[in-house]
C-alpha positions as CSV (number, residue, x, y, z in Angstrom):
1,M,94.3,148.6,31.5
2,N,95.7,148.8,27.9
3,C,96.3,152.3,27.2
4,A,100.0,153.6,26.6
5,I,101.2,157.6,28.3
6,I,103.2,159.3,25.8
7,I,104.9,162.3,26.5
8,P,107.6,164.3,24.9
9,V,109.8,166.5,26.7
10,L,112.8,169.1,25.7
11,N,114.4,170.7,29.0
12,Q,111.8,171.4,31.4
13,W,113.7,169.0,33.6
14,T,111.9,170.7,37.4
15,Y,108.4,170.0,35.4
16,T,109.4,166.7,33.8
17,A,110.6,165.7,37.2
18,Q,107.3,166.6,38.9
19,C,104.9,165.2,36.0
20,L,107.0,162.0,36.4
21,E,106.8,161.6,40.2
22,H,102.9,161.9,39.1
23,L,102.3,159.6,36.9
24,K,103.8,157.2,39.4
25,K,101.6,157.6,42.2
26,T,98.5,157.5,40.1
27,V,98.9,155.2,37.3
28,P,98.9,151.4,37.5
29,A,102.3,149.7,36.9
30,S,100.8,147.7,34.0
31,V,101.2,151.3,32.0
32,Q,102.8,152.2,29.8
33,V,104.8,155.6,30.1
34,V,107.0,156.7,26.7
35,V,108.7,159.5,27.4
36,I,110.7,161.5,23.8
37,N,113.5,163.1,25.2
38,N,113.5,165.6,21.9
39,G,116.9,166.9,22.2
40,S,117.4,168.2,25.7
41,N,120.5,170.0,26.6
42,D,119.9,170.0,30.3
43,E,119.7,167.8,32.9
44,T,116.7,166.3,31.6
45,T,118.9,163.5,29.8
46,E,120.9,162.3,32.1
47,N,117.9,162.0,34.9
48,L,115.7,160.3,32.4
49,K,117.9,157.4,32.5
50,R,117.6,157.1,36.2
51,H,113.6,156.2,35.6
52,P,113.9,152.3,34.5
53,W,109.8,152.1,34.8
54,I,109.4,154.3,31.6
55,H,110.2,153.5,28.2
56,L,112.4,156.6,26.9
57,I,113.3,157.3,22.9
58,S,115.9,159.6,22.6
59,N,116.5,162.4,19.7
60,E,119.8,163.9,18.9
61,T,117.9,166.9,17.9
62,N,114.6,168.4,18.3
63,Q,112.3,166.9,16.4
64,G,109.2,168.5,16.5
65,C,106.0,167.6,19.1
66,A,104.1,165.8,16.0
67,R,107.0,163.1,15.4
68,A,107.6,163.0,18.8
69,W,103.9,161.6,19.3
70,N,104.5,159.4,16.3
71,Q,107.5,157.7,18.0
72,G,104.9,157.4,20.7
73,V,102.0,155.8,18.9
74,E,105.2,153.4,17.0
75,A,106.2,152.4,20.3
76,S,103.1,151.3,21.6
77,P,101.3,149.1,18.7
78,D,98.9,146.8,21.3
79,A,97.4,150.1,23.1
80,F,93.9,150.5,22.4
81,W,93.9,153.7,24.2
82,R,96.8,156.7,24.1
83,I,97.1,159.3,26.1
84,F,99.3,162.5,25.0
85,L,100.2,164.7,27.2
86,N,102.3,167.7,28.0
87,N,105.3,167.3,30.7
88,D,104.3,171.0,32.6
89,V,101.1,169.4,34.1
90,L,100.2,167.7,37.8
91,L,97.8,165.1,37.7
92,P,95.3,163.6,40.9
93,N,94.2,160.5,41.9
94,C,91.8,158.8,39.6
95,W,92.9,161.3,36.7
96,L,93.0,158.6,33.8
97,E,90.6,155.9,35.0
98,G,88.0,159.0,35.2
99,L,89.2,159.8,31.6
100,L,89.2,156.3,29.6
101,D,85.7,155.5,31.8
102,S,84.2,158.6,30.6
103,A,85.4,158.0,27.1
104,Q,84.5,154.6,27.3
105,S,80.7,155.0,29.0
106,L,80.2,158.1,26.4
107,G,81.4,156.5,23.0
108,L,83.8,159.2,22.6
109,D,86.9,158.1,19.9
110,I,89.1,161.4,21.8
111,A,89.2,162.8,25.3
112,S,90.0,165.3,27.5
113,P,89.9,166.3,31.1
114,A,88.9,169.4,32.6
115,M,92.0,171.4,33.4
116,R,93.2,174.8,35.2
117,E,96.1,176.2,34.0
118,G,98.5,178.9,35.1
119,P,100.5,179.1,38.3
120,L,99.5,176.7,41.3
121,N,98.0,179.1,43.9
122,Y,95.1,177.2,44.7
123,A,94.8,173.8,46.7
124,F,95.1,171.2,44.0
125,E,93.0,168.4,45.5
126,E,90.4,170.4,46.6
127,R,89.9,171.5,43.1
128,A,89.8,168.2,41.7
129,S,87.6,166.5,43.9
130,F,85.4,169.6,43.3
131,V,85.8,168.9,39.4
132,V,84.7,165.2,39.1
133,T,82.2,165.2,41.7
134,R,80.0,168.8,41.0
135,M,80.9,168.4,37.1
136,G,81.5,164.0,36.5
137,S,78.6,164.3,34.1
138,M,79.4,167.5,32.1
139,M,81.0,167.7,29.2
140,R,82.0,170.0,26.0
141,R,81.3,168.1,22.6
142,E,83.3,168.5,19.8
143,M,86.3,169.8,21.7
144,A,89.2,168.6,23.1
145,H,92.9,170.3,24.1
146,G,96.4,169.5,23.3
147,V,97.5,169.2,26.8
148,C,95.9,166.2,27.7
149,F,94.1,164.0,25.4
150,A,93.0,160.8,24.8
151,V,93.0,158.9,21.1
152,R,91.3,155.2,20.8
153,N,93.7,153.3,18.3
154,T,90.7,153.4,15.6
155,V,91.0,157.1,15.1
156,F,95.5,156.2,13.6
157,Q,93.7,153.6,11.9
158,R,91.4,155.6,9.9
159,I,93.1,158.7,9.4
160,G,96.7,158.1,10.0
161,R,99.4,159.6,12.8
162,F,100.2,163.6,13.6
163,D,101.3,165.8,10.6
164,E,104.8,165.9,10.6
165,S,104.7,169.3,8.4
166,F,104.0,171.5,11.2
167,R,107.8,172.3,12.3
168,V,108.5,172.2,16.0
169,G,105.1,172.9,17.8
170,Q,101.5,174.4,17.3
171,F,98.7,173.5,15.2
172,E,99.3,169.8,15.1
173,D,96.8,168.8,17.4
174,T,94.7,170.9,15.7
175,D,94.8,169.6,12.7
176,F,94.4,165.9,14.2
177,F,91.0,166.9,15.8
178,R,89.6,168.5,12.6
179,R,90.9,165.0,10.7
180,A,89.2,163.1,13.0
181,S,85.8,165.4,13.0
182,L,85.7,164.9,9.4
183,A,86.2,161.4,9.8
184,G,83.0,161.0,11.9
185,F,84.9,160.7,15.5
186,S,83.5,161.6,18.5
187,S,85.7,164.4,21.1
188,A,84.5,165.8,23.9
189,I,86.0,167.7,27.2
190,V,85.0,166.0,30.1
191,G,84.4,166.7,33.7
192,A,85.1,163.2,35.0
193,S,88.7,163.9,34.7
194,F,90.8,166.9,36.1
195,I,94.6,168.2,35.7
196,H,96.8,171.2,36.4
197,H,98.4,172.5,33.2
198,F,101.8,175.4,34.3
199,S,100.7,176.7,30.7
200,S,103.4,176.4,27.6
201,V,106.0,175.9,29.5
202,T,108.2,174.8,26.8
203,Q,106.4,176.8,23.9
204,K,107.6,179.9,25.9
205,A,111.1,178.6,26.3
206,L,111.6,177.7,22.7
207,K,110.6,181.2,21.5
208,K,113.5,182.4,23.4
209,T,115.6,180.3,21.3
210,P,117.1,180.7,17.8
211,V,114.3,178.1,16.3
212,G,112.9,180.4,13.6
213,S,109.2,181.8,13.2
214,Y,107.6,178.3,13.0
215,E,104.2,179.4,15.2
216,A,103.6,181.7,11.8
217,E,105.1,178.5,9.6
218,N,102.8,176.7,11.3
219,R,99.8,178.7,10.8
220,A,100.2,179.5,6.9
221,Y,100.4,175.6,6.6
222,F,97.4,175.2,8.0
223,R,95.2,177.2,6.5
224,K,96.9,176.5,3.4
225,K,95.8,172.8,3.4
226,W,92.7,173.1,5.0
227,N,91.6,176.0,2.2
228,L,90.6,178.1,5.4
229,H,90.3,181.9,3.6
230,W,89.6,184.8,5.7
231,L,86.0,184.9,5.5
232,R,85.5,180.6,6.3
233,R,87.8,181.3,9.6
234,K,85.7,184.3,10.5
235,L,83.1,182.3,10.7
236,E,84.7,179.1,12.2
237,K,85.6,181.2,14.9
238,L,82.3,182.7,15.5
239,Q,80.6,178.9,16.0
240,K,82.9,178.0,18.1
241,A,82.9,180.9,20.4
242,R,79.2,180.7,20.7
243,R,79.4,176.8,21.0
244,L,81.6,178.0,24.1
245,K,79.9,180.2,25.5
246,S,76.9,178.2,25.0
247,Y,79.3,175.4,27.4
248,I,80.1,178.0,30.1
249,R,77.0,179.8,30.8
250,E,75.3,176.3,31.2
251,E,78.3,175.0,33.6
252,Q,78.1,178.0,35.6
253,E,74.3,178.2,36.3
254,A,74.5,174.8,38.0
255,T,77.7,174.9,39.4
256,G,79.3,178.2,39.6
257,S,82.3,177.2,37.9
258,K,83.7,176.1,34.3
259,L,85.4,172.7,33.1
260,V,88.6,174.5,31.7
261,D,89.4,177.9,33.4
262,R,93.0,179.5,34.5
263,S,94.1,181.0,37.6
264,D,95.4,184.4,38.1
C-alpha cells in the first residue's frame, strides 16, 4: 500500500494518543505515518518520542496547518497517496482500505470518508459497519472535508502544495480543494469508509490563546485571492446548498441515514 498518513498535532495529547492507538491497530506497518508536532507545550512532545514507528517532525513553534501538511508531503516523496488526518478522530477496521479502494475504483483524485462528528455517544463500530455495508456505494461528488482526505500525488505535481499564506489554520483545505477542482481533478466523500471526528478540538483550544484573529484574516485572504465578492459568494453558497440537499435526500430515502452527520 503505497501511501503516507500525515497528522499535524498541537497539544491535546489525549486525542493524539487515541488516534495513534487506532492507527496502530488498523493500518499496515508498511504505511508511513508522519506526525508533525507543531510547537506543543504539553506532554505531547515527550510522549511522541515513545512511538518509534512514526516519522516525527518537530517544530519549535506553531507553523500553521498548511506548513505542517507541506512538511508531511516533503517527508513522503515516494507516496502515491497521502492521507491528511486530524488527530481528534477514531478509526475502525479497514477504514484506509475502504477509502483508497473506493478512490481507485471510482477514479477519484481526492477522497474523504463518511463521518460522524461530535461526542462519542453511540456504538462506533456498529455505526461504521452500517455505513460501509448500507452506504458503501454512495458518494457526494465534488465534495471533500479537511478532517480526513486522501490525495493522489499527481494532484501535487500539477497544482503544487498547500498555500502557507493561510495563518495557523482555516481555509487552507478549502483553497486546496478549489485549486484541484479548477485543474480538473475529481473529489468525493465516499461511504466505503467511515471515521468519527470529535470536532475541531485543536481549533477550539487555539481560540482561547493569544494567536490573533487568524480565522478572519484567512477568510479575507481567501476571498481576495479568489475574487469572491458578495454576489459570487451568495451564488456559490446556494449552489452548494442545493447539491448537498439533493445528496442528503438520496441518502435518507435509500438508508434513512446520512454520510456525514452529527451526534447530539
